[in-house]
C-alpha positions as CSV (number, residue, x, y, z in Angstrom):
1,M,-29.1,-26.3,51.3
2,A,-28.3,-25.2,47.3
3,I,-24.6,-26.4,48.2
4,W,-26.2,-30.0,48.2
5,Y,-28.4,-29.6,44.9
6,F,-24.9,-29.3,43.5
7,F,-23.6,-31.6,45.5
8,A,-26.4,-34.2,44.3
9,G,-26.5,-33.1,40.3
10,V,-23.0,-33.8,39.6
11,A,-23.6,-37.8,41.0
12,L,-27.1,-37.3,38.5
13,A,-24.5,-35.6,36.0
14,S,-21.9,-39.5,35.7
15,L,-24.7,-41.3,35.6
16,L,-25.9,-40.3,32.9
17,L,-22.9,-39.9,32.0
18,T,-22.6,-43.1,32.0
19,W,-25.3,-44.0,29.9
20,V,-24.6,-42.4,27.2
21,L,-20.5,-43.6,27.8
22,R,-21.9,-47.4,27.6
23,R,-24.4,-46.8,24.6
24,Y,-21.0,-45.5,23.0
25,A,-18.8,-48.2,24.0
26,L,-22.0,-50.5,22.6
27,A,-22.3,-48.6,19.3
28,R,-18.3,-48.9,18.9
29,S,-17.9,-51.9,20.1
30,L,-15.6,-50.5,22.7
31,M,-15.6,-54.6,25.1
32,D,-13.4,-55.8,27.3
33,I,-13.5,-59.5,26.2
34,P,-12.5,-62.0,28.8
35,N,-8.8,-63.9,28.4
36,G,-6.7,-66.5,31.2
37,R,-6.2,-63.1,32.5
38,S,-10.2,-62.0,33.4
39,S,-12.0,-62.1,36.1
40,H,-14.9,-62.0,34.6
41,T,-16.5,-63.7,31.8
42,V,-18.8,-61.6,30.1
43,P,-17.7,-59.2,27.8
44,T,-18.3,-56.1,29.0
45,P,-18.0,-51.8,27.8
46,R,-15.1,-50.0,29.5
47,G,-14.2,-46.5,29.5
48,G,-17.3,-45.2,31.9
49,G,-14.8,-44.0,34.8
50,V,-14.6,-40.9,31.6
51,A,-17.8,-40.6,33.3
52,I,-16.5,-39.7,36.7
53,V,-13.3,-37.5,35.7
54,L,-15.8,-34.7,33.6
55,S,-18.2,-34.6,36.2
56,F,-15.0,-34.0,38.6
57,L,-13.5,-31.7,36.4
58,L,-16.2,-29.9,35.5
59,T,-17.7,-29.0,38.3
60,L,-14.5,-28.5,40.6
61,P,-14.2,-24.9,39.4
62,F,-17.7,-24.4,39.9
63,L,-17.6,-25.0,43.8
64,A,-13.9,-23.8,44.1
65,V,-16.2,-20.3,43.6
66,A,-18.4,-21.4,45.6
67,V,-16.7,-22.6,48.8
68,E,-13.2,-20.3,48.2
69,M,-11.1,-22.8,47.7
70,P,-7.5,-22.0,47.6
71,L,-6.8,-21.7,43.4
72,P,-3.8,-24.2,43.7
73,V,-5.5,-26.7,44.8
74,V,-7.3,-26.2,42.3
75,W,-4.7,-26.5,39.9
76,A,-3.0,-29.3,41.0
77,L,-6.4,-31.9,40.8
78,T,-6.9,-30.2,38.2
79,G,-4.4,-31.2,35.4
80,A,-2.5,-34.2,37.1
81,G,-6.1,-35.4,37.2
82,G,-6.6,-33.9,33.4
83,L,-2.8,-36.1,32.3
84,I,-3.6,-38.7,34.4
85,A,-7.3,-39.6,32.5
86,I,-6.0,-38.6,28.7
87,V,-3.5,-41.0,29.1
88,G,-5.5,-43.5,30.1
89,F,-8.1,-42.3,28.3
90,L,-6.0,-43.3,25.1
91,D,-4.8,-46.3,26.1
92,D,-7.7,-47.6,27.0
93,H,-8.4,-47.1,23.0
94,G,-4.7,-48.6,21.5
95,H,-1.7,-48.6,23.3
96,I,1.1,-46.2,25.1
97,A,4.3,-48.5,26.2
98,A,4.9,-48.3,30.3
99,R,7.8,-46.0,29.8
100,W,5.1,-43.2,28.4
101,R,2.9,-44.1,30.4
102,L,5.4,-43.7,34.0
103,L,6.8,-41.1,31.8
104,A,3.3,-39.1,31.5
105,H,2.2,-40.5,36.0
106,F,5.4,-38.6,37.4
107,L,4.7,-35.6,35.6
108,A,1.7,-35.2,36.8
109,A,2.9,-35.7,40.8
110,A,5.8,-33.5,39.9
111,W,2.9,-30.4,39.0
112,A,0.6,-31.7,41.9
113,L,3.2,-31.0,44.0
114,L,4.6,-27.6,42.3
115,W,0.8,-26.2,43.2
116,L,1.0,-28.2,47.0
117,G,4.4,-27.4,47.6
118,G,5.3,-30.4,47.9
119,L,5.3,-33.1,51.1
120,P,4.7,-31.4,54.2
121,T,6.1,-31.7,57.2
122,I,4.3,-35.3,58.6
123,K,4.3,-37.0,62.2
124,I,6.7,-39.0,63.3
125,F,6.1,-40.2,68.1
126,G,4.6,-37.1,68.2
127,A,7.7,-35.0,66.5
128,D,7.4,-32.6,63.6
129,I,9.8,-34.3,60.7
130,S,10.9,-32.1,57.2
131,L,12.3,-34.6,54.8
132,G,12.5,-31.4,52.7
133,W,14.0,-33.2,49.4
134,L,13.4,-36.2,49.8
135,G,10.3,-36.3,51.1
136,H,9.0,-34.7,47.7
137,A,10.4,-37.1,45.8
138,L,9.2,-39.7,48.6
139,A,5.8,-37.6,47.8
140,A,6.1,-37.5,43.6
141,F,7.0,-42.2,44.2
142,Y,4.1,-42.0,46.3
143,L,1.4,-40.4,43.7
144,V,2.8,-42.4,41.1
145,W,2.1,-46.0,43.3
146,L,-0.8,-44.5,44.3
147,L,-2.9,-44.2,40.6
148,N,-0.8,-47.0,39.8
149,L,-1.5,-49.3,42.8
150,Y,-5.3,-47.9,42.3
151,N,-5.4,-49.0,38.5
152,F,-4.2,-52.7,39.0
153,M,-7.2,-53.3,41.7
154,D,-10.0,-51.9,39.7
155,G,-10.1,-55.8,38.8
156,I,-13.7,-57.4,40.1
157,D,-17.5,-55.0,40.5
158,G,-17.4,-52.3,42.2
159,I,-14.3,-52.6,44.3
160,A,-12.9,-49.4,43.1
161,S,-16.0,-47.5,43.1
162,V,-16.2,-48.5,46.8
163,E,-13.2,-47.6,47.7
164,A,-13.6,-44.1,46.7
165,I,-16.6,-43.8,48.0
166,C,-16.0,-45.0,51.9
167,T,-12.8,-43.6,51.4
168,C,-13.6,-40.1,50.9
169,L,-16.8,-39.9,53.2
170,G,-14.7,-41.2,56.0
171,A,-12.7,-38.5,55.2
172,C,-15.3,-36.2,55.7
173,L,-16.8,-37.0,58.1
174,I,-13.2,-36.5,60.3
175,Y,-12.7,-33.4,59.3
176,W,-16.2,-32.5,60.0
177,L,-15.8,-34.0,63.7
178,T,-12.6,-32.1,63.6
179,G,-13.2,-28.5,62.4
180,N,-11.6,-29.1,59.6
181,E,-14.9,-28.2,57.5
182,H,-13.1,-26.2,54.5
183,L,-11.3,-29.6,53.4
184,I,-14.8,-31.3,52.9
185,W,-15.9,-30.1,48.9
186,S,-13.0,-31.7,47.6
187,P,-13.4,-35.2,48.5
188,L,-17.0,-35.1,48.8
189,L,-17.3,-33.4,45.1
190,L,-15.1,-36.7,43.9
191,A,-16.8,-39.3,46.0
192,M,-21.2,-38.0,44.3
193,A,-18.9,-38.3,41.1
194,V,-18.3,-42.0,41.4
195,L,-21.5,-42.6,43.0
196,G,-23.6,-41.6,40.0
197,F,-21.0,-44.3,38.0
198,L,-21.2,-47.1,40.8
199,Y,-24.8,-47.6,39.4
200,W,-23.9,-48.7,36.5
201,N,-20.5,-50.6,38.4
202,F,-22.1,-52.6,40.7
203,P,-22.2,-55.5,40.3
204,P,-22.8,-57.8,38.9
205,A,-21.3,-54.3,36.4
206,R,-22.5,-53.8,33.1
207,I,-19.7,-50.8,32.1
208,F,-16.5,-50.5,33.5
209,M,-14.6,-47.9,34.3
210,G,-10.8,-48.3,31.9
211,D,-7.3,-46.8,33.2
212,A,-8.6,-43.6,32.4
213,G,-11.0,-43.5,35.6
214,S,-8.5,-46.2,37.7
215,G,-6.1,-43.3,37.6
216,F,-7.3,-40.7,37.3
217,L,-8.7,-41.5,41.3
218,G,-5.0,-43.4,42.0
219,I,-3.9,-39.7,41.5
220,I,-6.3,-37.5,42.7
221,L,-6.6,-39.1,45.9
222,G,-3.2,-38.7,46.5
223,V,-3.1,-35.3,46.2
224,L,-5.9,-34.8,48.2
225,S,-4.3,-36.9,50.7
226,L,-1.4,-34.4,50.0
227,Q,-3.7,-31.6,50.7
228,A,-4.8,-32.9,53.7
229,A,-1.4,-33.6,55.2
230,W,-0.1,-29.8,54.7
231,D,-3.3,-29.1,57.4
232,S,-2.6,-31.3,59.7
233,P,0.5,-33.8,59.7
234,Q,-2.0,-36.9,61.1
235,F,-4.1,-36.4,58.1
236,L,-1.9,-38.1,55.8
237,W,-2.0,-41.2,57.8
238,V,-5.5,-40.6,58.1
239,W,-5.8,-41.5,54.3
240,L,-2.9,-44.3,54.4
241,I,-5.0,-46.2,57.2
242,L,-8.4,-45.6,54.3
243,L,-7.0,-46.4,51.8
244,G,-5.5,-49.8,53.9
245,V,-7.3,-52.6,51.7
246,F,-5.5,-51.0,48.1
247,I,-2.3,-50.3,49.7
248,V,-1.5,-53.8,51.2
249,D,-3.3,-55.8,48.6
250,A,-0.9,-54.1,45.9
251,T,2.3,-53.4,47.0
252,F,2.2,-57.3,48.7
253,T,1.2,-59.0,45.4
254,L,4.0,-56.4,44.0
255,I,6.4,-57.7,46.0
256,R,5.7,-61.4,46.2
257,R,6.0,-61.0,42.5
258,L,8.8,-58.6,42.2
259,L,10.8,-61.5,44.7
260,R,9.3,-64.8,42.1
261,G,11.1,-62.2,39.3
262,D,8.0,-61.7,37.6
263,K,7.3,-58.6,35.0
264,V,5.1,-56.8,37.6
265,Y,4.4,-54.7,34.3
266,E,2.2,-57.3,32.4
267,A,-1.6,-58.4,33.4
268,H,-2.0,-61.2,36.1
269,R,-4.8,-61.6,38.4
270,S,-2.9,-63.0,41.3
271,H,-4.0,-60.6,44.0
272,G,-5.7,-61.2,46.9
273,Y,-9.1,-59.5,45.7
274,Q,-8.7,-62.1,42.2
275,F,-8.7,-64.7,44.3
276,A,-11.2,-64.3,46.7
277,S,-13.4,-63.2,43.8
278,R,-12.2,-67.2,42.4
279,Q,-12.6,-68.1,45.3
280,F,-16.4,-67.5,46.4
281,E,-17.8,-67.6,42.1
282,R,-18.8,-64.3,42.8
283,H,-17.5,-60.3,43.1
284,L,-20.4,-58.9,45.3
285,P,-19.2,-60.6,48.3
286,V,-16.0,-59.8,47.9
287,T,-16.9,-55.6,47.3
288,L,-19.6,-55.6,50.2
289,A,-16.1,-56.5,52.2
290,V,-14.2,-54.1,51.1
291,V,-17.5,-51.8,52.2
292,F,-17.3,-53.4,56.1
293,I,-13.7,-53.4,55.4
294,N,-13.2,-49.9,55.2
295,L,-16.0,-48.6,57.8
296,F,-15.9,-51.2,60.7
297,W,-12.1,-51.5,60.8
298,L,-10.3,-48.8,58.8
299,L,-12.7,-45.7,59.8
300,P,-12.8,-46.0,63.7
301,I,-8.6,-47.0,63.4
302,A,-8.5,-43.4,61.7
303,L,-10.9,-41.9,63.9
304,G,-8.7,-42.5,66.6
305,V,-5.5,-41.1,65.1
306,S,-7.4,-37.5,64.3
307,L,-9.8,-37.8,67.1
308,F,-8.5,-39.2,69.8
309,G,-4.6,-39.4,70.1
310,L,-3.9,-42.1,68.3
311,D,0.7,-41.8,66.8
312,G,-0.3,-42.0,62.8
313,I,2.6,-44.6,62.8
314,I,1.1,-47.0,65.0
315,G,-2.6,-46.6,63.7
316,V,-1.2,-47.7,60.6
317,A,0.1,-50.2,61.7
318,L,-2.5,-51.6,63.2
319,A,-4.4,-51.4,60.6
320,Y,-2.7,-53.3,58.4
321,L,-1.8,-56.1,60.6
322,P,-4.8,-57.8,60.2
323,L,-5.0,-56.5,56.4
324,I,-1.5,-59.2,56.3
325,F,-3.1,-61.6,57.4
326,L,-6.3,-61.3,54.3
327,A,-3.2,-61.1,51.6
328,L,-1.8,-63.9,53.3
329,R,-5.2,-66.2,53.3
330,F,-6.2,-65.8,50.1
331,H,-2.6,-66.2,48.6
332,A,-1.1,-62.1,47.5
333,G,1.3,-62.3,44.7
334,E,0.7,-66.6,44.4
335,L,0.6,-68.3,41.3
336,E,-2.4,-69.0,39.6
337,Q,-2.7,-71.8,39.6
338,K,-2.3,-72.0,43.7
339,S,-6.3,-70.9,43.9
């Protein structure tokens, strides 16, 4: 029973830390000022994601001791997450050139993969396949893309928070049902750290996450997915399904912008969720739609892969097809004047 008080305490600590960070941002005028590429209209404090980072990283060692978490997993999460959070924090308070940010991203990915052992064997149409060094390189790009797409998708109130909570709790449910309780603790800790922040970030947001928080969530979710895949190959497909909303919108938008010749590293608001928020003239319906899709579409398919033998690739295809339709429906990647 004491372990559940621990998780409740993490959520409470995150809530209080976010309150402190909000007051600090207001006192120091660390505000996100709306501009032509913003999805909000009111100046709002930023940098609240630091509460998620601190609540997770400072309590992870205590949890690791309590549940005997493997030390390599702890080092992978702490080192990679900490580096990305520091770089994001510095970028939030000034500016770091894109090339140096990208270098830090790959260093964080390499650190995590070193401790995890790289990309594990993956299961494709029932066959176990080891990609060797090619797989490790692909895993590095996977982690870097996931942390960047999470930054891209953190553009309206609450969306990045609810995505992380739904994904982590969905994974925890699957681990419990499949008898892999030892994998539950890290994603549950992350969900509780985000839950406390969500109180302040739920539409209408009173503080934004900032790059420190969004990049941190992206790399941690990626590390958790690879850690799970080492236990069972189908868990990688489970995580790719659970993260489907963000993966499809961000990837679809990126491809369209690349084909059009846009500078993809420049800020924009042409993601599908951003078009949708402008169409509905509010953030809340879009954020709640993400919750609905995660709970009633993606989670059942992930359960099919983990419990009922649905092939992982077929599960991903089934999960993503309606999301691609939604990306088309809401003009993901199109020029903004088409909204």
